[in-house]
C-alpha positions in Angstrom: 34.9 -4.1 9.8 37.8 -3.3 7.4 38.1 0.1 5.9 38.3 0.4 2.2 38.9 2.9 -0.6 37.2 3.4 -3.9 39.0 4.2 -7.2 38.8 7.9 -6.4 40.5 7.6 -3.0 37.4 8.1 -1.0 37.6 6.1 2.3 34.7 4.1 3.6 34.1 2.2 6.9 33.3 -1.0 5.0 32.7 -2.5 1.6 28.9 -2.3 2.3 29.2 1.4 2.9 31.1 1.9 -0.3 28.6 -0.1 -2.2 25.7 1.9 -0.8 27.5 5.1 -1.9 27.9 3.8 -5.4 24.4 2.2 -5.6 25.4 -1.4 -6.1 24.9 -4.4 -3.9 27.8 -6.0 -2.0 26.9 -9.2 -3.8 27.4 -7.5 -7.2 30.7 -5.9 -5.9 32.2 -9.3 -4.8 31.0 -11.0 -8.0 32.5 -8.4 -10.2 35.8 -8.2 -8.3 36.3 -11.9 -7.5 34.6 -13.8 -10.3 34.6 -11.4 -13.2 38.0 -9.8 -12.3 36.8 -6.3 -13.0 38.7 -3.3 -11.8 37.4 -1.4 -8.8 36.5 1.6 -11.0 34.5 -0.6 -13.5 32.9 -2.5 -10.6 31.7 0.6 -8.9 30.7 2.7 -11.9 28.8 0.1 -13.9 25.1 0.3 -13.0 23.4 -2.8 -11.8 20.5 -4.0 -13.9 17.1 -3.4 -12.4 16.1 -6.9 -11.6 13.4 -7.1 -8.9 13.6 -10.6 -7.5 12.4 -9.8 -4.0 9.4 -8.0 -2.7 11.3 -5.1 -1.2 13.3 -4.7 -4.5 10.1 -4.4 -6.5 8.8 -1.8 -4.0 12.1 0.2 -4.3 12.0 0.0 -8.1 8.4 1.2 -8.3 9.1 4.0 -5.8 11.9 5.3 -8.0 9.5 5.5 -10.9 6.6 7.0 -8.9 4.3 4.0 -9.4 4.4 2.4 -6.0 0.7 1.6 -5.8 0.8 -0.6 -8.8 2.8 -3.6 -7.5 0.2 -6.2 -8.5 -0.2 -4.7 -12.0 3.6 -4.7 -12.4 3.9 -8.3 -11.4 1.1 -9.3 -13.8 2.7 -7.5 -16.7 6.0 -9.3 -16.0 4.2 -12.6 -15.8 2.5 -11.8 -19.2 5.9 -11.4 -20.8 6.6 -7.6 -20.5 10.2 -6.5 -19.8 10.7 -4.4 -16.7 11.0 -1.3 -18.9 7.9 -2.2 -20.8 5.9 -2.8 -17.6 6.9 0.5 -16.1 6.0 2.4 -19.3 2.7 0.6 -19.5 1.8 1.5 -16.0 2.8 5.1 -16.5 0.6 5.2 -19.6 -2.3 3.7 -17.6 -1.9 6.4 -15.0 -1.8 9.2 -17.6 -5.0 7.9 -19.1 -6.7 7.7 -15.7 -5.7 11.3 -15.0 -7.1 12.4 -18.4 -10.4 10.6 -17.6 -10.6 12.2 -14.2 -10.0 15.6 -15.7 -12.9 15.2 -18.1 -15.2 14.6 -15.1 -14.4 17.9 -13.5 
């Protein structure tokens, strides 16, 4: 593998390692550099959109928001036309309401 450096001069063993450090996918890196002709700094520091298109990406997204046990609900909300942000907010609201209901039972 070929070593590479980011815009700050940090050296990495590979592009994949650098992308992992900057939290972008290698696919996004190459698209931004080769197709969009972005600078390395813009490429690495512009966040990727949260677009769950694979099962493991959905799991990672929901883990980051603390709602991992709601994958089926999340997918249904997206299918019903919710945006990712709206679906996450809706699930968090549902969880909050469930917690309030449980607290009333105690």
